[in-house]
C-alpha positions in Angstrom: 0.0 0.0 0.0 1.3 3.4 -0.9 0.8 6.6 1.1 -1.2 8.0 -1.9 -3.8 5.3 -1.1 -4.9 7.5 1.8 -6.4 11.0 1.8 -7.8 13.3 4.4 -11.4 12.6 3.5 -10.9 8.8 4.0 -9.3 9.5 7.4 -12.2 11.7 8.4 -14.6 8.9 7.4 -12.8 6.3 9.5 -12.5 8.7 12.4 -16.2 9.5 12.3 -17.1 5.8 12.3 -14.8 5.2 15.2 -16.2 8.1 17.2 -19.9 7.4 16.4 -20.0 3.6 16.0 -22.3 3.8 12.9 -21.9 4.5 9.2 -25.2 6.3 9.2 -24.3 8.6 12.1 -20.9 9.2 10.5 -22.5 10.2 7.3 -24.8 12.6 9.0 -21.9 14.2 11.0 -19.9 14.6 7.7 -22.8 15.9 5.7 -23.0 13.0 3.2 -25.6 10.3 2.5 -25.1 6.9 4.0 -24.7 5.2 0.6 -22.0 7.7 -0.4 -20.0 6.9 2.8 -20.5 3.2 2.4 -19.2 3.4 -1.2 -16.2 5.5 -0.3 -15.4 3.0 2.5 -15.5 0.0 0.0 -13.2 1.9 -2.4 -10.8 2.6 0.5 -10.8 -1.1 1.6 -10.1 -2.1 -2.0 -7.1 0.3 -2.2 -5.5 -0.9 1.0 -6.5 -4.5 0.6 -8.0 -5.0 4.0 -11.5 -4.7 5.6 -11.9 -1.7 7.8 -15.3 -2.4 9.4 -17.3 -5.5 10.4 -21.0 -5.8 11.3 -21.8 -5.7 15.0 -25.6 -6.1 15.5 -27.3 -3.1 14.0 -24.0 -1.1 13.9 -20.5 -1.7 12.9 -17.1 -2.1 14.6 -13.7 -1.3 13.3 -11.4 -4.1 12.4 -7.8 -4.0 13.6 -6.8 -2.2 10.4 -9.7 0.3 11.0 -8.5 0.9 14.5 -5.0 1.7 13.3 -6.3 4.2 10.7 -8.6 5.8 13.3 -5.8 6.2 15.8 -3.6 8.0 13.3 -6.6 9.9 11.7 -7.2 11.8 14.9 -3.7 13.4 14.9 -3.7 13.9 11.1 -7.1 15.6 10.8 -6.5 17.8 13.9 -3.3 19.0 12.3 -5.1 19.6 9.0 -7.8 21.6 10.7 -5.2 23.6 12.5 -3.4 24.3 9.2 -6.7 25.4 7.6 -7.4 27.5 10.6 -4.1 29.3 10.4 -4.8 30.0 6.7 -8.2 31.5 7.7 -6.4 33.7 10.2 -4.2 35.0 7.4 -7.5 35.9 5.6 -8.5 37.9 8.6 -11.2 35.5 9.9 -13.4 36.2 7.0 -14.5 32.6 7.1 -14.8 29.9 9.8 -17.4 27.7 11.6 -17.7 27.2 15.4 -20.1 24.6 16.9 -21.0 25.8 20.4 -22.9 23.9 23.2 -24.2 25.4 26.4 -26.5 24.7 29.3 -30.1 26.2 29.4 -29.5 29.3 31.6 -26.5 30.2 29.5 -28.8 30.1 26.4 -30.8 33.1 27.6 -27.9 35.1 29.1 -24.3 34.4 27.9 -25.0 33.0 24.5 -27.1 35.9 23.0 -24.4 38.4 24.1 -21.6 36.2 22.7 -23.4 35.8 19.3 -24.0 39.5 19.1 -20.3 40.2 19.9 -19.1 37.7 17.3 -21.5 39.1 14.6 -20.1 42.6 15.2 -16.4 41.7 15.4 -16.2 38.6 13.0 -19.3 38.5 10.8 -17.7 35.9 8.6 -17.6 33.3 11.4 -20.7 31.1 11.4 -21.7 29.8 14.9 -24.2 27.1 15.4 -25.6 26.4 18.9 -26.7 23.2 20.7 -28.4 23.4 24.2 -27.2 20.7 26.5 -26.5 20.0 30.1 -22.8 19.7 31.1 -22.4 15.9 30.7 -23.9 16.0 27.2 -22.0 19.2 26.3 -18.7 17.6 27.3 -19.5 14.5 25.4 -20.3 16.6 22.3 -16.8 18.2 22.4 -15.3 14.7 22.9 -17.1 13.3 19.9 -16.4 16.4 17.9 -20.0 17.4 17.4 -19.2 20.6 19.2 -16.0 22.7 19.2 -16.6 24.6 22.4 -18.9 24.0 25.4 -20.0 26.3 28.2 -20.6 24.2 31.2 -20.8 24.5 35.0 -19.5 22.5 37.9 -20.2 22.4 41.6 -17.5 22.1 44.3 -17.4 18.5 45.6 -19.8 17.1 42.9 -19.1 13.4 42.8 -20.7 13.2 39.4 -18.8 16.1 38.0 -18.4 15.5 34.2 -15.2 17.6 34.1 -13.1 14.8 35.6 -12.5 11.5 33.8 -14.7 12.4 30.9 -12.6 15.4 30.0 -9.3 13.6 29.8 -7.6 14.9 26.7 -9.8 18.0 26.7 -9.1 21.5 28.0 -11.3 22.8 30.8 -10.9 26.5 31.5 -12.6 28.0 34.6 -14.3 31.3 33.5 -15.9 32.8 36.6 -17.8 32.0 39.8 -21.6 32.0 39.7 -22.9 32.7 43.2 -25.7 30.7 44.6 -28.7 32.7 45.9 -31.4 31.7 48.3 -34.8 32.7 47.0 -37.2 33.6 49.8 -40.8 35.0 49.9 -40.7 38.7 50.7 -42.3 38.1 54.0 -40.0 35.3 55.2 -38.3 35.9 58.5 -34.8 35.6 56.9 -35.6 38.0 54.0 -34.1 40.9 56.0 -30.7 39.1 56.5 -27.7 40.2 54.5 -26.8 36.6 54.0 -28.7 33.4 54.7 -27.4 30.5 56.8 -29.0 27.4 55.4 -29.2 25.9 58.8 -32.1 28.3 59.5 -34.2 26.7 56.7 -34.4 23.2 58.0 -38.2 23.4 58.5 -38.8 25.0 55.1 -40.4 23.4 52.0 -37.9 23.5 49.2 -38.4 23.8 45.4 -35.8 21.7 43.7 -34.2 22.5 40.4 -32.3 20.4 37.9 -30.9 17.0 39.1 -27.4 18.4 39.5 -28.7 21.5 41.2 -30.7 19.4 43.6 -27.6 17.3 44.3 -25.7 20.5 45.3 -28.5 21.5 47.6 -28.4 18.1 49.3 -24.7 18.5 49.8 -25.0 22.0 51.3 -27.9 21.1 53.7 -26.1 17.9 54.7 -23.2 20.1 55.8 -25.8 22.1 57.8 -27.0 18.9 59.5 -30.3 18.1 57.8 -31.9 16.8 54.7 -34.2 19.3 52.9 -37.8 18.6 52.5 -38.2 19.0 48.7 -41.9 19.5 48.1 -41.7 20.4 44.4 -39.3 19.9 41.5 -38.9 21.8 38.3 -35.9 23.0 36.2 -38.0 26.0 35.0 -36.3 28.9 36.8 -39.3 31.3 36.2 -41.7 28.7 37.7 -39.4 28.3 40.7 -39.4 32.0 41.4 -43.1 32.3 40.9 -43.7 29.5 43.4 -41.4 31.3 45.9 -43.4 34.5 45.3 -46.5 32.6 46.3 -44.8 31.4 49.5 -45.0 27.8 48.3 -41.4 27.2 49.3 -37.8 28.4 49.2 -35.2 27.6 46.6 -31.4 27.8 45.9 -30.6 29.1 42.5 -27.4 30.2 40.6 -27.2 34.0 40.0 -26.9 33.4 36.2 -30.2 31.5 36.2 -31.9 34.2 38.3 -30.6 36.8 35.9 -31.9 34.9 32.9 -35.4 34.6 34.5 -35.6 38.3 35.4 -36.9 39.8 38.6 -40.2 38.5 40.1 -42.1 40.7 42.6 -42.5 39.1 46.0 -39.1 37.3 45.9 -36.1 38.3 47.9 -32.7 36.9 46.8 -29.8 36.6 49.3 -26.3 35.0 49.1 -25.6 32.1 51.4 -23.6 32.6 54.6 -20.7 30.6 53.1 -20.9 32.4 49.7 -21.6 29.1 48.0 -21.1 29.1 44.2 -20.7 27.0 41.1 -18.0 27.6 38.4 -18.7 28.4 34.8 -16.3 26.6 32.5 -15.2 26.6 28.9 -14.5 23.1 27.5 -12.6 22.6 24.2 -10.5 19.9 22.6 -6.8 20.4 23.4 -5.0 22.3 20.6 -8.1 24.1 19.2 -6.6 27.4 20.1 -4.7 27.0 16.8 -8.1 27.3 14.9 -8.7 31.0 14.8 -12.5 31.0 14.6 -12.6 28.9 17.8 -10.0 30.9 19.6 -11.8 34.2 18.7 -15.1 32.8 20.0 -13.4 31.7 23.2 -11.8 35.1 23.6 -15.1 36.8 23.1 -16.7 34.7 25.8 -13.9 35.4 28.2 -14.4 39.2 27.6 -18.1 39.2 28.4 -17.8 39.6 32.1 -14.1 40.2 32.6 -13.4 36.6 33.7 -10.4 36.4 36.0 -8.7 33.5 34.3 -7.1 33.5 30.9 -7.0 31.2 27.9 -3.7 29.6 28.7 -5.4 26.3 29.4 -6.5 25.8 25.8 
């Protein structure tokens, strides 16, 4: 087999099959029809003289030869993308595509401002957006269905997706998002400057998303009790309106409160320990060499004067 038997498109096809486990999903991710990818794969197998895939139930698995190509394809296609990106940089970012993922409260707060900034500064860069909770957003970067992900993490979260699942990825902390206690305006603790969660042991709680509820359980456990969660919804506006009606109290991130807007009858106070979550930027290592991605990351960092830099990318 000669080196000329391989080309970048073939490597991308094999890499997509390796990452997605299906010729159909690989075709969708590459923007081709399934028959076109199957035909290209057969031609490639004919050129190298070895099968690259084998049937496995409803999907396919790579043969040993396929795994060898996939392993090298990752490095080769990343290098080619970086080269293409540098050429785009020479053209002054007149072109480029960035696939961005982010969690729901970022969708209505950070993302619109980011898109507006990029449209003004780099109108030639096309950004697509996928809304996803942190575990799914991290997975999207890993499988290369997203280039960047805006995520969040809680201190001490045992299910934090920014641990093992981000091995080989870059996770850059952006800023701290303070946790706020939402109280009815007439609540006895509403006049306090900060709220000690130990004073809410008897309260009815309104729980948010599963990971937010997990953080609430950890904080109240440290205060010596398990909260009585009477209602559960990940709709922040619904949570605040329930609090306004004195249905219960809640613990919400400041970003979520800001995206929901102010609700009459609700008082927001930081916790006594100034509890917070961290907003993160997740990217594949080395993507700072792709100008459109680096420009998008820089624009995100500049939104709120985040205290950390981009050196982790």
